[in-house]
C-alpha atoms as an extended CHARMM CRD file, in Angstrom:
* protein
*
       110  EXT
         1         1  MET       CA             14.6560000000      -54.4990000000       -5.5750000000  PROA      1               0.0000000000
         2         2  LEU       CA             13.4670000000      -50.3860000000       -5.9600000000  PROA      2               0.0000000000
         3         3  THR       CA              9.9670000000      -49.5610000000       -5.1660000000  PROA      3               0.0000000000
         4         4  GLN       CA              8.8920000000      -46.0650000000       -6.8260000000  PROA      4               0.0000000000
         5         5  HSD       CA              7.6880000000      -43.8010000000       -4.1780000000  PROA      5               0.0000000000
         6         6  THR       CA              5.2750000000      -41.7820000000       -5.0340000000  PROA      6               0.0000000000
         7         7  SER       CA              4.9770000000      -38.4080000000       -3.3970000000  PROA      7               0.0000000000
         8         8  THR       CA              1.3570000000      -37.5330000000       -2.1570000000  PROA      8               0.0000000000
         9         9  LYS       CA              0.7120000000      -34.1880000000       -1.1290000000  PROA      9               0.0000000000
        10        10  PRO       CA             -1.2260000000      -34.5180000000        2.7650000000  PROA      10              0.0000000000
        11        11  GLU       CA             -4.7960000000      -33.6230000000        3.0690000000  PROA      11              0.0000000000
        12        12  PRO       CA             -5.3370000000      -30.0110000000        4.2920000000  PROA      12              0.0000000000
        13        13  LEU       CA             -7.2650000000      -30.6600000000        7.8780000000  PROA      13              0.0000000000
        14        14  LEU       CA             -9.2970000000      -27.8300000000        7.0890000000  PROA      14              0.0000000000
        15        15  SER       CA            -10.5560000000      -26.0440000000        3.9970000000  PROA      15              0.0000000000
        16        16  VAL       CA             -9.3730000000      -22.1470000000        2.7010000000  PROA      16              0.0000000000
        17        17  GLU       CA            -13.4400000000      -21.7970000000        4.4560000000  PROA      17              0.0000000000
        18        18  ASP       CA            -13.4520000000      -22.9490000000        7.8730000000  PROA      18              0.0000000000
        19        19  GLU       CA             -9.8860000000      -22.2130000000        8.3520000000  PROA      19              0.0000000000
        20        20  ALA       CA            -11.2150000000      -18.1990000000        7.6340000000  PROA      20              0.0000000000
        21        21  THR       CA            -14.7960000000      -18.7740000000        9.7470000000  PROA      21              0.0000000000
        22        22  LEU       CA            -12.2680000000      -19.5620000000       12.7010000000  PROA      22              0.0000000000
        23        23  LEU       CA             -9.5300000000      -17.0500000000       12.1330000000  PROA      23              0.0000000000
        24        24  GLY       CA            -12.4950000000      -14.4360000000       12.2960000000  PROA      24              0.0000000000
        25        25  LYS       CA            -11.8360000000      -13.9640000000        8.6170000000  PROA      25              0.0000000000
        26        26  ALA       CA            -14.4680000000      -14.1220000000        6.5920000000  PROA      26              0.0000000000
        27        27  ARG       CA            -16.1850000000      -11.5490000000        7.2500000000  PROA      27              0.0000000000
        28        28  SER       CA            -13.6140000000       -9.3770000000        6.3280000000  PROA      28              0.0000000000
        29        29  PRO       CA            -14.1340000000       -7.3390000000        2.6710000000  PROA      29              0.0000000000
        30        30  VAL       CA            -10.4500000000       -8.1090000000        1.0780000000  PROA      30              0.0000000000
        31        31  TYR       CA            -11.6480000000      -12.1210000000        2.1200000000  PROA      31              0.0000000000
        32        32  ARG       CA            -14.4650000000      -12.0710000000        0.1860000000  PROA      32              0.0000000000
        33        33  ALA       CA            -13.2540000000      -10.1660000000       -2.5710000000  PROA      33              0.0000000000
        34        34  ILE       CA            -10.0120000000      -13.0590000000       -2.9740000000  PROA      34              0.0000000000
        35        35  LYS       CA            -13.1320000000      -15.5940000000       -2.7080000000  PROA      35              0.0000000000
        36        36  ALA       CA            -15.5880000000      -13.4320000000       -5.2300000000  PROA      36              0.0000000000
        37        37  GLY       CA            -11.8780000000      -12.8480000000       -7.5350000000  PROA      37              0.0000000000
        38        38  THR       CA            -12.5420000000       -9.6010000000       -7.2560000000  PROA      38              0.0000000000
        39        39  PHE       CA             -9.9380000000       -9.0210000000       -5.2460000000  PROA      39              0.0000000000
        40        40  PRO       CA             -7.8970000000       -5.9600000000       -5.1660000000  PROA      40              0.0000000000
        41        41  LEU       CA            -10.5590000000       -4.1370000000       -3.7240000000  PROA      41              0.0000000000
        42        42  PRO       CA            -11.3590000000       -1.0590000000       -6.6250000000  PROA      42              0.0000000000
        43        43  VAL       CA            -10.1380000000        2.5130000000       -5.6030000000  PROA      43              0.0000000000
        44        44  ALA       CA            -13.0470000000        4.8780000000       -5.7600000000  PROA      44              0.0000000000
        45        45  ARG       CA            -12.5600000000        8.1480000000       -7.1780000000  PROA      45              0.0000000000
        46        46  THR       CA            -15.2550000000       10.4790000000       -6.6660000000  PROA      46              0.0000000000
        47        47  ASP       CA            -13.2310000000       13.6000000000       -8.2810000000  PROA      47              0.0000000000
        48        48  HSD       CA             -9.8410000000       12.9620000000      -10.3190000000  PROA      48              0.0000000000
        49        49  ASP       CA             -8.2180000000       15.5880000000       -8.3680000000  PROA      49              0.0000000000
        50        50  GLN       CA             -8.2260000000       12.5240000000       -5.3610000000  PROA      50              0.0000000000
        51        51  ILE       CA             -5.4970000000       10.9490000000       -4.9830000000  PROA      51              0.0000000000
        52        52  ALA       CA             -5.3730000000        7.2350000000       -4.2780000000  PROA      52              0.0000000000
        53        53  ALA       CA             -4.3430000000        5.7300000000       -1.4730000000  PROA      53              0.0000000000
        54        54  VAL       CA             -1.7480000000        3.7940000000       -3.6980000000  PROA      54              0.0000000000
        55        55  ASP       CA             -0.0930000000        6.6810000000       -4.5460000000  PROA      55              0.0000000000
        56        56  LEU       CA              0.9720000000        7.4960000000       -1.2110000000  PROA      56              0.0000000000
        57        57  ILE       CA              4.2700000000        6.4550000000        0.1470000000  PROA      57              0.0000000000
        58        58  SER       CA              5.8840000000        7.3430000000        3.6530000000  PROA      58              0.0000000000
        59        59  ILE       CA              8.4340000000        9.6830000000        4.4650000000  PROA      59              0.0000000000
        60        60  PRO       CA             11.3720000000        7.9740000000        5.2940000000  PROA      60              0.0000000000
        61        61  GLU       CA              9.9950000000        5.8920000000        2.0110000000  PROA      61              0.0000000000
        62        62  THR       CA             10.4040000000        9.6350000000        0.5300000000  PROA      62              0.0000000000
        63        63  ALA       CA             13.7450000000        9.9990000000        1.8490000000  PROA      63              0.0000000000
        64        64  ARG       CA             15.1520000000        6.8180000000        0.7710000000  PROA      64              0.0000000000
        65        65  ARG       CA             14.1380000000        6.9760000000       -2.6280000000  PROA      65              0.0000000000
        66        66  ILE       CA             15.9280000000       11.2390000000       -2.6440000000  PROA      66              0.0000000000
        67        67  GLY       CA             18.7780000000       10.3150000000       -0.5070000000  PROA      67              0.0000000000
        68        68  LEU       CA             17.7710000000       13.0000000000        2.3430000000  PROA      68              0.0000000000
        69        69  HSD       CA             17.9060000000       12.0600000000        6.0670000000  PROA      69              0.0000000000
        70        70  VAL       CA             14.7600000000       11.2620000000        7.2380000000  PROA      70              0.0000000000
        71        71  ASP       CA             14.6050000000       14.2640000000       10.3080000000  PROA      71              0.0000000000
        72        72  THR       CA             15.4750000000       16.8520000000        7.6210000000  PROA      72              0.0000000000
        73        73  LEU       CA             12.4140000000       15.8090000000        5.3830000000  PROA      73              0.0000000000
        74        74  TYR       CA              9.8180000000       15.7430000000        8.3720000000  PROA      74              0.0000000000
        75        75  ARG       CA             11.4890000000       19.1000000000        8.5470000000  PROA      75              0.0000000000
        76        76  LEU       CA             11.0180000000       20.4540000000        4.8890000000  PROA      76              0.0000000000
        77        77  CYS       CA              7.3080000000       19.0040000000        5.3900000000  PROA      77              0.0000000000
        78        78  ARG       CA              6.7230000000       20.9520000000        8.7310000000  PROA      78              0.0000000000
        79        79  THR       CA              8.3860000000       24.2270000000        7.7260000000  PROA      79              0.0000000000
        80        80  GLY       CA              5.7360000000       24.4680000000        4.6220000000  PROA      80              0.0000000000
        81        81  ARG       CA              9.0060000000       23.6740000000        2.2030000000  PROA      81              0.0000000000
        82        82  PHE       CA              8.4660000000       20.6540000000        1.0330000000  PROA      82              0.0000000000
        83        83  PRO       CA              5.1670000000       20.7130000000       -1.7460000000  PROA      83              0.0000000000
        84        84  PRO       CA              5.1750000000       17.0510000000       -2.4740000000  PROA      84              0.0000000000
        85        85  ALA       CA              4.2050000000       16.2280000000        1.0970000000  PROA      85              0.0000000000
        86        86  ILE       CA              0.5900000000       15.8690000000        2.4550000000  PROA      86              0.0000000000
        87        87  GLN       CA             -0.2750000000       16.1360000000        6.2330000000  PROA      87              0.0000000000
        88        88  ILE       CA             -3.0980000000       13.1830000000        6.9130000000  PROA      88              0.0000000000
        89        89  GLY       CA             -4.5470000000       13.9380000000       10.3180000000  PROA      89              0.0000000000
        90        90  ALA       CA             -1.0890000000       13.9050000000       12.4650000000  PROA      90              0.0000000000
        91        91  ARG       CA              0.7940000000       12.0030000000        9.4780000000  PROA      91              0.0000000000
        92        92  TRP       CA              2.6370000000       12.8200000000        6.4730000000  PROA      92              0.0000000000
        93        93  LYS       CA              2.4400000000       11.4540000000        3.2990000000  PROA      93              0.0000000000
        94        94  VAL       CA              3.9130000000       12.4990000000       -0.1930000000  PROA      94              0.0000000000
        95        95  SER       CA              2.3840000000       11.8810000000       -3.2220000000  PROA      95              0.0000000000
        96        96  ILE       CA              4.4570000000       10.1600000000       -5.6580000000  PROA      96              0.0000000000
        97        97  PRO       CA              2.5490000000       12.1820000000       -9.2850000000  PROA      97              0.0000000000
        98        98  ARG       CA              3.4350000000       15.3530000000       -7.2920000000  PROA      98              0.0000000000
        99        99  LEU       CA              6.7290000000       14.1390000000       -6.1060000000  PROA      99              0.0000000000
       100       100  GLU       CA              7.9100000000       13.3650000000       -9.4870000000  PROA      100             0.0000000000
       101       101  ARG       CA              6.7020000000       16.8920000000      -10.8670000000  PROA      101             0.0000000000
       102       102  TYR       CA              8.6590000000       18.2810000000       -8.5220000000  PROA      102             0.0000000000
       103       103  LEU       CA             11.7550000000       16.2820000000       -8.7470000000  PROA      103             0.0000000000
       104       104  HSD       CA             12.4070000000       16.9370000000      -12.2880000000  PROA      104             0.0000000000
       105       105  GLY       CA             11.4450000000       21.0690000000      -11.4340000000  PROA      105             0.0000000000
       106       106  GLU       CA              7.3340000000       21.5540000000      -12.1210000000  PROA      106             0.0000000000
       107       107  THR       CA              5.7900000000       23.6670000000       -9.9670000000  PROA      107             0.0000000000
       108       108  THR       CA              3.1990000000       21.4540000000       -7.6200000000  PROA      108             0.0000000000
       109       109  ASP       CA             -0.5410000000       21.9450000000       -7.2610000000  PROA      109             0.0000000000
       110       110  SER       CA             -1.6110000000       22.1820000000       -3.4950000000  PROA      110             0.0000000000
């Protein structure tokens, strides 16, 4: 005779809160936002021209999307011949809205 086997989920050794405390993540703003149910965090915009971080992509990602070699795109950025690129410190990022306008032949504002 076969007995019916019911699979039960094993109890976790630590609760999520205990694990976060042990890992030092309990004080993280992201952890607190998830816990409070307000994740993803809202993006603060003080000016309508300010670009949110989600609107920026890397040069390698841009090169992949538009079919150029990464080195070529970096050279265009350094020489100022790729208007959608924005230099942030030593890094280059590309604004997605500006890239779309550039690819459609519209002029971009600096």
